[in-house]
N, C-alpha and C positions, 0 to 999 in steps of 0.2 A: 800214183796220184801226180797230177801236174797242176800248176797254178795257171790261171788264165789272165791274171792281172799282176802288175808289178807296181807297188806304190799307188794303186788306184787307177793306173793307166793300162788299158787293154794291150796285151802283147800281140804282135803281128802273127800270122799263121806260121811263118818261118821261125820266129822266136819261140813260139809255143811248142813247135815240133822238135826243136833242137835241145830243149831242156831235158835233163835226165829224169827218168821215172823214179819216184820214191815208193818203196815197197813197205808194206806193213798192214796192220789191222786198223780199219777205219772204225772209230768209236764216236758215237753220238752221246754226249753227256747231257747233263741237265740243261745247260745253256751254251754248250760249245761242241764243235766237231773237231776231232784231231786224229792224227795218225800215230800209232804206237808200233815201234819196230822190235820191241823186246817183250818181256813178260807183261801181261795185261795189268798187273797190280803195280802201284807206285808211279813215281814221276821220274824224270822230267818228260815233257812233251817236246821233243827236239825239232819238230817241223812247224811249230806254231799252232795256234787255235783259231778256228773260224767261229766268231760269235754271231748270235742271232741267225743260225743257219736255216735255210729253207731249201726244199727240194726244187731244183730247177728243171732237170730233165732225166728221163730214164729211157734208154733205147739200146737194143742190140748189145748187151753186155757192158754198157757204160751207165754211170750215174753221175750227175753233176749237182753240186750244192752251191748256193750263193750266200753271201753274208758279209761281215766286216771283220777286219783284223787290224791289230795295232801295227803301225808302220812308223817307227820313231815316236814322235810326239803327236801324230795324227792317227785317225782311224780311216782306213781305206777300204773300198769295195774289193771283193775277191770272189772268184768262182773257182771251185776245185773240181777237176775232171778226173774221174776214177774209172778204171776198168774192173769189172766184177768177175769176169770169167776166168781170169788168171789169178788164183788165190795163193800161189806159192812162188817163191823166188825160183827162177829157172835153174835146172840142174847144173852143177858145176860153177855157178856164179856165187860170188861172195859180196857182202856189203861192206862199203867203206864206212868210216865213222859217221858220215853225214847221211847214211842210209841208201845211197845210190849204189849201183852195181859196179864192181871192179871190172872194167871193160877188158883188161888183159885176160882174165880167167874166162870171161864170157866168150871172147873170140876164139878160144881154144876148144870149144865144144864141137 
């Protein structure tokens, strides 16, 4: 998953492409969409929640949702871009505490 906005401001294509991918299970709850990188039961939800999610686009192994998320004391627009065809973490890769891949191990594949 990658975010398309930061604090309600759309990222440039370069900023969007250079951010790390977050791996996990995409879960649509009663009123929020979130990524879970551990067991499906319990909390916390380390990558935030997208409230009032709506399907934005589905095409060629990708799915995008738009909605709003808390950003400090304000609510900001957000679009989450997800790849659906790669459902596992790449072999040999490990996750750092923030859920992104440890590039050192990934580069040794």
